[in-house]
C-alpha positions as a Python dict, from the first residue, in 0.01 Angstrom:
ca = {
    (1, 'M'): (0, 0, 0),
    (2, 'T'): (-252, -284, -43),
    (3, 'F'): (-99, -570, -240),
    (4, 'D'): (-305, -749, -503),
    (5, 'P'): (-132, -1061, -640),
    (6, 'I'): (-347, -1057, -954),
    (7, 'P'): (-360, -689, -1050),
    (8, 'S'): (-455, -742, -1415),
    (9, 'R'): (-788, -898, -1316),
    (10, 'A'): (-955, -574, -1209),
    (11, 'L'): (-813, -387, -1507),
    (12, 'L'): (-925, -645, -1764),
    (13, 'E'): (-1271, -679, -1613),
    (14, 'E'): (-1323, -314, -1706),
    (15, 'V'): (-1213, -355, -2070),
    (16, 'S'): (-1487, -333, -2329),
    (17, 'V'): (-1454, -453, -2687),
    (18, 'R'): (-1673, -300, -2956),
    (19, 'V'): (-1713, -390, -3322),
    (20, 'A'): (-1796, -90, -3543),
    (21, 'S'): (-1822, -10, -3912),
    (22, 'P'): (-1519, 138, -4092),
    (23, 'G'): (-1532, 515, -4082),
    (24, 'T'): (-1672, 522, -3729),
    (25, 'G'): (-1524, 799, -3518),
    (26, 'A'): (-1207, 679, -3350),
    (27, 'G'): (-1037, 759, -3025),
    (28, 'R'): (-698, 926, -3012),
    (29, 'A'): (-513, 621, -3142),
    (30, 'L'): (-615, 470, -3477),
    (31, 'G'): (-418, 166, -3590),
    (32, 'V'): (-419, 103, -3965),
    (33, 'A'): (-298, -221, -4118),
    (34, 'V'): (-34, -174, -4388),
    (35, 'T'): (97, -465, -4591),
    (36, 'A'): (459, -494, -4702),
    (37, 'T'): (367, -463, -5070),
    (38, 'G'): (70, -345, -5272),
    (39, 'E'): (-138, -32, -5240),
    (40, 'V'): (-120, 186, -4933),
    (41, 'P'): (-460, 221, -4755),
    (42, 'S'): (-655, 525, -4868),
    (43, 'G'): (-646, 691, -4526),
    (44, 'V'): (-266, 698, -4515),
    (45, 'P'): (-130, 1037, -4632),
    (46, 'L'): (202, 895, -4759),
    (47, 'S'): (294, 698, -5069),
    (48, 'R'): (482, 370, -5057),
    (49, 'D'): (805, 547, -5153),
    (50, 'E'): (753, 807, -4882),
    (51, 'L'): (690, 533, -4624),
    (52, 'T'): (1013, 369, -4729),
    (53, 'E'): (1197, 698, -4683),
    (54, 'W'): (1062, 711, -4328),
    (55, 'G'): (1199, 360, -4266),
    (56, 'F'): (861, 186, -4266),
    (57, 'G'): (838, -124, -4483),
    (58, 'G'): (517, -284, -4357),
    (59, 'K'): (690, -581, -4197),
    (60, 'V'): (505, -751, -3913),
    (61, 'G'): (541, -546, -3596),
    (62, 'E'): (673, -228, -3759),
    (63, 'T'): (491, 90, -3661),
    (64, 'L'): (498, 451, -3774),
    (65, 'I'): (308, 721, -3585),
    (66, 'L'): (163, 1009, -3786),
    (67, 'P'): (-36, 1304, -3649),
    (68, 'R'): (-403, 1339, -3740),
    (69, 'D'): (-692, 1554, -3622),
    (70, 'G'): (-770, 1464, -3262),
    (71, 'G'): (-495, 1207, -3221),
    (72, 'A'): (-249, 982, -3398),
    (73, 'L'): (-252, 749, -3694),
    (74, 'V'): (-46, 441, -3609),
    (75, 'L'): (59, 261, -3925),
    (76, 'T'): (104, -103, -3832),
    (77, 'G'): (288, -349, -4050),
    (78, 'V'): (121, -686, -4114),
    (79, 'G'): (355, -835, -4377),
    (80, 'D'): (244, -971, -4713),
    (81, 'H'): (11, -1250, -4604),
    (82, 'P'): (-143, -1165, -4266),
    (83, 'S'): (-217, -1467, -4049),
    (84, 'E'): (-373, -1486, -3703),
    (85, 'S'): (-26, -1520, -3557),
    (86, 'S'): (116, -1219, -3741),
    (87, 'L'): (-193, -1011, -3661),
    (88, 'R'): (-152, -1091, -3291),
    (89, 'D'): (206, -968, -3310),
    (90, 'A'): (105, -659, -3508),
    (91, 'A'): (-170, -574, -3259),
    (92, 'A'): (80, -597, -2973),
    (93, 'A'): (312, -358, -3156),
    (94, 'F'): (22, -116, -3213),
    (95, 'A'): (-74, -130, -2843),
    (96, 'R'): (279, -48, -2733),
    (97, 'A'): (314, 231, -2989),
    (98, 'A'): (-5, 386, -2849),
    (99, 'R'): (96, 320, -2491),
    (100, 'R'): (-43, 651, -2357),
    (101, 'D'): (-395, 588, -2490),
    (102, 'D'): (-670, 390, -2320),
    (103, 'V'): (-903, 365, -2622),
    (104, 'L'): (-752, 181, -2917),
    (105, 'T'): (-926, 167, -3255),
    (106, 'T'): (-797, -47, -3539),
    (107, 'D'): (-885, -210, -3871),
    (108, 'L'): (-645, -502, -3813),
    (109, 'A'): (-932, -751, -3761),
    (110, 'F'): (-1165, -877, -4035),
    (111, 'D'): (-1324, -1203, -3910),
    (112, 'D'): (-1360, -1413, -3594),
    (113, 'G'): (-1007, -1560, -3589),
    (114, 'S'): (-834, -1231, -3661),
    (115, 'A'): (-1052, -1045, -3410),
    (116, 'Q'): (-956, -1294, -3139),
    (117, 'A'): (-588, -1259, -3225),
    (118, 'V'): (-601, -878, -3233),
    (119, 'V'): (-771, -850, -2893),
    (120, 'E'): (-518, -1093, -2744),
    (121, 'G'): (-229, -902, -2901),
    (122, 'I'): (-346, -563, -2778),
    (123, 'L'): (-406, -673, -2419),
    (124, 'L'): (-100, -898, -2386),
    (125, 'G'): (123, -646, -2561),
    (126, 'R'): (21, -374, -2317),
    (127, 'Y'): (54, -594, -2006),
    (128, 'R'): (281, -476, -1728),
    (129, 'Y'): (322, -613, -1377),
    (130, 'D'): (322, -313, -1146),
    (131, 'A'): (144, -444, -837),
    (132, 'L'): (437, -350, -614),
    (133, 'K'): (510, -7, -760),
    (134, 'S'): (397, 290, -555),
    (135, 'D'): (337, 490, -874),
    (136, 'P'): (239, 257, -1162),
    (137, 'S'): (318, 410, -1499),
    (138, 'T'): (107, 180, -1717),
    (139, 'V'): (-201, 323, -1888),
    (140, 'P'): (-450, 35, -1894),
    (141, 'V'): (-660, -29, -2204),
    (142, 'R'): (-1021, 72, -2138),
    (143, 'E'): (-1179, 6, -2475),
    (144, 'I'): (-1089, -171, -2799),
    (145, 'V'): (-1281, -74, -3113),
    (146, 'L'): (-1250, -312, -3409),
    (147, 'L'): (-1343, -158, -3744),
    (148, 'V'): (-1499, -443, -3941),
    (149, 'D'): (-1735, -461, -4241),
    (150, 'D'): (-2098, -514, -4143),
    (151, 'A'): (-2106, -858, -4311),
    (152, 'S'): (-1832, -984, -4080),
    (153, 'A'): (-1934, -797, -3766),
    (154, 'E'): (-2108, -1089, -3591),
    (155, 'D'): (-1815, -1325, -3648),
    (156, 'A'): (-1570, -1059, -3532),
    (157, 'R'): (-1775, -996, -3219),
    (158, 'R'): (-1762, -1365, -3132),
    (159, 'G'): (-1387, -1383, -3189),
    (160, 'A'): (-1325, -1066, -2991),
    (161, 'D'): (-1515, -1203, -2692),
    (162, 'R'): (-1307, -1520, -2699),
    (163, 'G'): (-987, -1318, -2731),
    (164, 'L'): (-1079, -1117, -2422),
    (165, 'V'): (-1130, -1437, -2218),
    (166, 'L'): (-799, -1584, -2335),
    (167, 'A'): (-609, -1261, -2270),
    (168, 'R'): (-750, -1249, -1917),
    (169, 'A'): (-632, -1604, -1852),
    (170, 'A'): (-282, -1538, -1985),
    (171, 'S'): (-258, -1217, -1783),
    (172, 'L'): (-364, -1398, -1466),
    (173, 'S'): (-93, -1657, -1531),
    (174, 'R'): (161, -1375, -1577),
    (175, 'D'): (49, -1209, -1254),
    (176, 'L'): (102, -1526, -1054),
    (177, 'A'): (443, -1598, -1206),
    (178, 'S'): (557, -1237, -1159),
    (179, 'T'): (465, -1222, -790),
    (180, 'P'): (773, -1245, -565),
    (181, 'A'): (804, -1566, -367),
    (182, 'G'): (773, -1379, -37),
    (183, 'H'): (427, -1265, -145),
    (184, 'L'): (312, -1596, -295),
    (185, 'T'): (380, -1905, -85),
    (186, 'A'): (210, -2239, -140),
    (187, 'P'): (-63, -2154, 118),
    (188, 'D'): (-107, -1815, -50),
    (189, 'L'): (-151, -1981, -387),
    (190, 'A'): (-407, -2217, -236),
    (191, 'D'): (-600, -1922, -90),
    (192, 'I'): (-605, -1751, -431),
    (193, 'A'): (-720, -2075, -594),
    (194, 'V'): (-1006, -2105, -344),
    (195, 'W'): (-1116, -1750, -418),
    (196, 'L'): (-1092, -1796, -794),
    (197, 'A'): (-1281, -2125, -776),
    (198, 'G'): (-1566, -1951, -598),
    (199, 'E'): (-1570, -1674, -857),
    (200, 'H'): (-1584, -1915, -1150),
    (201, 'G'): (-1805, -2196, -1023),
    (202, 'L'): (-1526, -2450, -981),
    (203, 'D'): (-1501, -2723, -720),
    (204, 'I'): (-1181, -2722, -517),
    (205, 'E'): (-1003, -2932, -255),
    (206, 'V'): (-689, -2815, -78),
    (207, 'F'): (-469, -3068, 101),
    (208, 'D'): (-237, -2935, 371),
    (209, 'E'): (74, -3098, 516),
    (210, 'A'): (-115, -3326, 755),
    (211, 'A'): (-341, -3445, 475),
    (212, 'L'): (-42, -3504, 245),
    (213, 'V'): (125, -3717, 511),
    (214, 'E'): (-191, -3926, 540),
    (215, 'M'): (-213, -3951, 161),
    (216, 'G'): (148, -4067, 132),
    (217, 'C'): (257, -3788, -104),
    (218, 'G'): (625, -3840, -27),
    (219, 'G'): (751, -3661, -336),
    (220, 'L'): (587, -3331, -247),
    (221, 'L'): (670, -3370, 123),
    (222, 'G'): (1032, -3452, 43),
    (223, 'V'): (1079, -3135, -157),
    (224, 'N'): (909, -2935, 118),
    (225, 'A'): (1123, -3086, 397),
    (226, 'G'): (1367, -2793, 407),
    (227, 'S'): (1102, -2522, 418),
    (228, 'V'): (938, -2340, 707),
    (229, 'V'): (623, -2300, 493),
    (230, 'E'): (375, -2586, 451),
    (231, 'P'): (312, -2741, 108),
    (232, 'R'): (-25, -2765, -62),
    (233, 'M'): (-180, -2999, -314),
    (234, 'I'): (-462, -2811, -486),
    (235, 'V'): (-723, -3002, -686),
    (236, 'V'): (-964, -2791, -894),
    (237, 'R'): (-1250, -2939, -1095),
    (238, 'Y'): (-1463, -2801, -1378),
    (239, 'T'): (-1783, -2970, -1491),
    (240, 'P'): (-1957, -2844, -1806),
    (241, 'A'): (-2325, -2754, -1808),
    (242, 'T'): (-2403, -3049, -2035),
    (243, 'E'): (-2297, -3413, -1997),
    (244, 'P'): (-1917, -3414, -2035),
    (245, 'R'): (-1789, -3607, -2334),
    (246, 'A'): (-1449, -3672, -2176),
    (247, 'H'): (-1240, -3604, -1866),
    (248, 'L'): (-908, -3425, -1907),
    (249, 'G'): (-647, -3403, -1632),
    (250, 'L'): (-409, -3107, -1609),
    (251, 'V'): (-104, -3126, -1383),
    (252, 'G'): (101, -2817, -1292),
    (253, 'K'): (435, -2781, -1119),
    (254, 'G'): (393, -2524, -843),
    (255, 'I'): (739, -2460, -698),
    (256, 'T'): (687, -2109, -561),
    (257, 'Y'): (1062, -2062, -522),
    (258, 'D'): (1338, -2301, -621),
    (259, 'S'): (1672, -2247, -450),
    (260, 'G'): (1781, -2593, -559),
    (261, 'G'): (1766, -2723, -203),
    (262, 'I'): (2087, -2885, -82),
    (263, 'S'): (2197, -2885, -449),
    (264, 'L'): (2197, -2505, -428),
    (265, 'K'): (2170, -2310, -751),
    (266, 'P'): (2440, -2051, -833),
    (267, 'S'): (2342, -1691, -760),
    (268, 'N'): (2277, -1572, -1114),
    (269, 'A'): (1996, -1428, -1325),
    (270, 'M'): (1823, -1765, -1359),
    (271, 'H'): (1825, -1812, -982),
    (272, 'A'): (1659, -1472, -946),
    (273, 'A'): (1386, -1587, -1185),
    (274, 'M'): (1297, -1888, -972),
    (275, 'K'): (989, -1717, -835),
    (276, 'M'): (854, -1823, -1177),
    (277, 'D'): (913, -2192, -1111),
    (278, 'M'): (540, -2220, -1042),
    (279, 'S'): (455, -2104, -1395),
    (280, 'G'): (310, -2444, -1482),
    (281, 'A'): (68, -2434, -1190),
    (282, 'G'): (-9, -2070, -1268),
    (283, 'A'): (-96, -2153, -1628),
    (284, 'V'): (-320, -2441, -1521),
    (285, 'L'): (-505, -2237, -1258),
    (286, 'A'): (-552, -1948, -1500),
    (287, 'A'): (-686, -2182, -1767),
    (288, 'M'): (-935, -2333, -1523),
    (289, 'T'): (-1089, -1988, -1462),
    (290, 'A'): (-1180, -1952, -1832),
    (291, 'L'): (-1332, -2294, -1907),
    (292, 'A'): (-1690, -2196, -1829),
    (293, 'D'): (-1666, -1871, -2025),
    (294, 'L'): (-1558, -2073, -2329),
    (295, 'D'): (-1826, -2342, -2276),
    (296, 'V'): (-1562, -2615, -2287),
    (297, 'P'): (-1758, -2943, -2331),
    (298, 'V'): (-1529, -3174, -2130),
    (299, 'A'): (-1475, -3218, -1759),
    (300, 'V'): (-1134, -3090, -1650),
    (301, 'S'): (-954, -3169, -1325),
    (302, 'A'): (-641, -2980, -1228),
    (303, 'Y'): (-374, -3097, -985),
    (304, 'L'): (-133, -2832, -859),
    (305, 'A'): (161, -2955, -649),
    (306, 'C'): (287, -2651, -458),
    (307, 'T'): (582, -2584, -227),
    (308, 'D'): (909, -2398, -221),
    (309, 'N'): (1241, -2585, -235),
    (310, 'M'): (1480, -2462, 32),
    (311, 'P'): (1803, -2578, 202),
    (312, 'S'): (1804, -2622, 578),
    (313, 'G'): (1895, -2873, 847),
    (314, 'S'): (1575, -3064, 777),
    (315, 'A'): (1600, -3060, 397),
    (316, 'T'): (1606, -3378, 191),
    (317, 'K'): (1966, -3487, 138),
    (318, 'L'): (2136, -3650, -157),
    (319, 'G'): (2093, -4024, -125),
    (320, 'D'): (1763, -4002, 64),
    (321, 'V'): (1481, -4225, -60),
    (322, 'L'): (1126, -4093, -85),
    (323, 'T'): (808, -4297, -116),
    (324, 'S'): (560, -4147, -360),
    (325, 'R'): (180, -4156, -353),
    (326, 'S'): (180, -4461, -580),
    (327, 'G'): (416, -4650, -348),
    (328, 'R'): (713, -4633, -582),
    (329, 'T'): (1040, -4530, -418),
    (330, 'I'): (1272, -4258, -548),
    (331, 'E'): (1640, -4209, -471),
    (332, 'V'): (1718, -3838, -465),
    (333, 'V'): (2056, -3782, -629),
    (334, 'N'): (2001, -3409, -691),
    (335, 'T'): (1759, -3194, -492),
    (336, 'D'): (1740, -2942, -778),
    (337, 'A'): (1552, -3204, -983),
    (338, 'E'): (1254, -3141, -756),
    (339, 'G'): (972, -3061, -997),
    (340, 'R'): (936, -3419, -1112),
    (341, 'L'): (911, -3533, -749),
    (342, 'V'): (606, -3319, -672),
    (343, 'M'): (449, -3395, -1009),
    (344, 'A'): (476, -3769, -953),
    (345, 'D'): (229, -3740, -666),
    (346, 'A'): (-3, -3513, -867),
    (347, 'I'): (0, -3749, -1166),
    (348, 'A'): (-81, -4041, -935),
    (349, 'L'): (-388, -3852, -809),
    (350, 'A'): (-498, -3778, -1166),
    (351, 'R'): (-477, -4146, -1256),
    (352, 'E'): (-675, -4241, -947),
    (353, 'D'): (-949, -4008, -1069),
    (354, 'G'): (-968, -4202, -1395),
    (355, 'V'): (-901, -3912, -1631),
    (356, 'D'): (-905, -3996, -2002),
    (357, 'A'): (-577, -3815, -2066),
    (358, 'I'): (-318, -3610, -1878),
    (359, 'V'): (-141, -3296, -1993),
    (360, 'D'): (126, -3174, -1755),
    (361, 'I'): (311, -2845, -1773),
    (362, 'A'): (626, -2754, -1585),
    (363, 'T'): (936, -2539, -1587),
    (364, 'L'): (1120, -2866, -1561),
    (365, 'T'): (1465, -2873, -1721),
    (366, 'G'): (1747, -2646, -1827),
    (367, 'A'): (1800, -2901, -2103),
    (368, 'A'): (1476, -2788, -2274),
    (369, 'L'): (1594, -2427, -2256),
    (370, 'A'): (1936, -2520, -2395),
    (371, 'A'): (1784, -2719, -2682),
    (372, 'L'): (1496, -2493, -2786),
    (373, 'G'): (1566, -2148, -2643),
    (374, 'M'): (1309, -1907, -2503),
    (375, 'L'): (1047, -1920, -2779),
    (376, 'T'): (965, -2290, -2800),
    (377, 'A'): (859, -2540, -2536),
    (378, 'A'): (940, -2909, -2551),
    (379, 'V'): (650, -3153, -2577),
    (380, 'I'): (695, -3523, -2511),
    (381, 'G'): (437, -3794, -2460),
    (382, 'N'): (311, -4146, -2515),
    (383, 'D'): (11, -4088, -2743),
    (384, 'D'): (43, -3952, -3097),
    (385, 'A'): (-319, -3836, -3119),
    (386, 'L'): (-286, -3629, -2802),
    (387, 'L'): (51, -3490, -2912),
    (388, 'D'): (-103, -3395, -3248),
    (389, 'L'): (-377, -3212, -3057),
    (390, 'V'): (-120, -3023, -2850),
    (391, 'E'): (73, -2923, -3162),
    (392, 'A'): (-245, -2800, -3332),
    (393, 'A'): (-331, -2595, -3023),
    (394, 'A'): (21, -2451, -3021),
    (395, 'E'): (-16, -2347, -3384),
    (396, 'K'): (-348, -2178, -3309),
    (397, 'T'): (-221, -1986, -3004),
    (398, 'D'): (135, -1917, -3126),
    (399, 'E'): (266, -2079, -2810),
    (400, 'Q'): (524, -2280, -2996),
    (401, 'V'): (614, -2640, -2911),
    (402, 'W'): (856, -2890, -3058),
    (403, 'R'): (814, -3264, -3016),
    (404, 'L'): (1103, -3455, -2859),
    (405, 'P'): (1112, -3836, -2854),
    (406, 'L'): (1019, -4040, -2551),
    (407, 'D'): (1318, -4260, -2623),
    (408, 'R'): (1298, -4541, -2368),
    (409, 'R'): (1658, -4646, -2437),
    (410, 'Y'): (1755, -4363, -2200),
    (411, 'R'): (1548, -4513, -1917),
    (412, 'K'): (1847, -4705, -1779),
    (413, 'Q'): (2003, -4372, -1680),
    (414, 'L'): (1737, -4355, -1406),
    (415, 'D'): (1816, -4698, -1258),
    (416, 'S'): (1890, -4689, -885),
    (417, 'D'): (2081, -4938, -672),
    (418, 'V'): (1865, -4873, -365),
    (419, 'A'): (1520, -4761, -490),
    (420, 'D'): (1280, -4811, -779),
    (421, 'I'): (1417, -4511, -966),
    (422, 'K'): (1653, -4211, -938),
    (423, 'N'): (1530, -3857, -985),
    (424, 'L'): (1803, -3761, -1232),
    (425, 'G'): (1967, -3924, -1531),
    (426, 'G'): (2302, -3861, -1694),
    (427, 'E'): (2468, -3555, -1842),
    (428, 'Y'): (2279, -3562, -2171),
    (429, 'A'): (1916, -3581, -2292),
    (430, 'G'): (1796, -3418, -1970),
    (431, 'A'): (1455, -3314, -2104),
    (432, 'I'): (1390, -3668, -2225),
    (433, 'T'): (1504, -3843, -1906),
    (434, 'A'): (1288, -3605, -1702),
    (435, 'A'): (990, -3705, -1916),
    (436, 'L'): (1082, -4071, -1878),
    (437, 'F'): (1073, -4024, -1501),
    (438, 'L'): (719, -3882, -1522),
    (439, 'A'): (618, -4161, -1759),
    (440, 'E'): (674, -4409, -1474),
    (441, 'W'): (370, -4259, -1298),
    (442, 'V'): (157, -4204, -1609),
    (443, 'G'): (143, -4571, -1707),
    (444, 'D'): (-77, -4629, -2012),
    (445, 'T'): (-291, -4317, -1971),
    (446, 'P'): (-260, -4095, -2282),
    (447, 'W'): (-22, -3821, -2178),
    (448, 'A'): (158, -3511, -2304),
    (449, 'H'): (429, -3331, -2110),
    (450, 'L'): (510, -2964, -2172),
    (451, 'D'): (852, -2846, -2054),
    (452, 'I'): (828, -2465, -2043),
    (453, 'A'): (1157, -2386, -1869),
    (454, 'G'): (1263, -2171, -2164),
    (455, 'T'): (932, -2006, -2248),
    (456, 'M'): (828, -1901, -1897),
    (457, 'R'): (981, -1555, -1942),
    (458, 'S'): (1101, -1307, -2201),
    (459, 'E'): (1409, -1091, -2162),
    (460, 'S'): (1251, -803, -2358),
    (461, 'D'): (923, -697, -2516),
    (462, 'D'): (879, -932, -2812),
    (463, 'A'): (547, -924, -2999),
    (464, 'W'): (272, -1039, -2758),
    (465, 'R'): (534, -1146, -2504),
    (466, 'T'): (616, -863, -2269),
    (467, 'K'): (937, -849, -2068),
    (468, 'G'): (913, -1084, -1769),
    (469, 'A'): (668, -1368, -1720),
    (470, 'T'): (497, -1468, -2046),
    (471, 'G'): (203, -1666, -1908),
    (472, 'F'): (298, -1935, -2160),
    (473, 'G'): (59, -2228, -2149),
    (474, 'A'): (-266, -2071, -2027),
    (475, 'R'): (-404, -2010, -2377),
    (476, 'L'): (-249, -2332, -2503),
    (477, 'L'): (-418, -2542, -2234),
    (478, 'L'): (-752, -2373, -2304),
    (479, 'E'): (-724, -2457, -2672),
    (480, 'I'): (-634, -2817, -2585),
    (481, 'A'): (-933, -2848, -2352),
    (482, 'S'): (-1167, -2686, -2605),
    (483, 'T'): (-1076, -2936, -2876),
    (484, 'F'): (-1009, -3245, -2665),
    (485, 'A'): (-1355, -3400, -2693),
    (486, 'A'): (-1333, -3415, -3070),
    (487, 'A'): (-995, -3587, -3048),
    (488, 'R'): (-1109, -3881, -2840),
}
């Protein structure tokens, strides 16, 4: 069996999206939007009371499948006041209800924003990672037909095209995070990045172990010390066709497998999910591949710090002191607080490039998961305007964030007796002290930090999030980049 680490790419490249007038002949599956109250659409052969008897109330995500000539009518609940977010969720429910069909027709969309959300919902709701299955059971979507009034057709077409680009990016991010660590090492990820850069007109530099030694990237090298596989620092650059109005830096944590190092993790479900500890880097790389398609008007540079974190006789030990790219020294008091070590070197490189702002994304702390659960990422930073931009992008994409304070009173928890700083604070406020550690390398550059430890995966199918890796952050970063110029 030939293994493809990004299986969704070929499938999504074959998807076509068509905007047609209502009443156009549909494929086997026809999704019809039904609100929670009010009149039932004319094409539905049941009254409101009869729908209620069948257990269908029109709530967001509810579906009811009815037979019709040539296929099925999939009643899809959209609630009382459909929003882009609820329509994305409803479209995902429709796609899963019609999981055996490859042509999906629906009237859920009505303008550009809703068309984008519906296309995203259908494609993300139907996503499955089956690259390593000998007999994949997923029926890929081949065509999406949006039934839209002629007056809104052009706007819907534009939104649908954007939705397809964003769904491709999120699916790529999911593919990378879902790939087992034995199939996706740091050098493997670098090879994929080189290939993707060539496909999408991006500039790329890959720094191997020898180069990292010369560069003084002691944080990344320290985490890699216990591994038999070399680390990589991957720098990808996008330049718009017109003069860029700003330069945004994206930093991604790329720990391809996190055992905890000498501070070994317990063997539990979370440990088994540590192939996803590179979800930040995966989201950044996926976002970079879509910038040109979206005509993003700013220059974007991405810095992906990639290695696994393994215990061995050569591994970094508790009490060791590492020297980072910036020259600052770090006492390692816990080798499972490794993400911040590799990101310190990546952030230093971003600052050296003179970016106007930095957004980093990382599966960084269990504290963020404990505080906010699996649906909301923590966002922390030093610039209110940039944080406002991130929150607006989160609202648009339904990749939820919640702002935590960069409370510098906790900084003393990171004081070291032998180095400039420790890599771990005290028992409490772990998400904040992790951000305070990163802030030491950010300096006065406007910066936002996304801690996606909770949102990297879903334990079950939930709206547009399918079970497994969610790809959280790819669409969010694209929305941030698309709107960043206006926020300067």
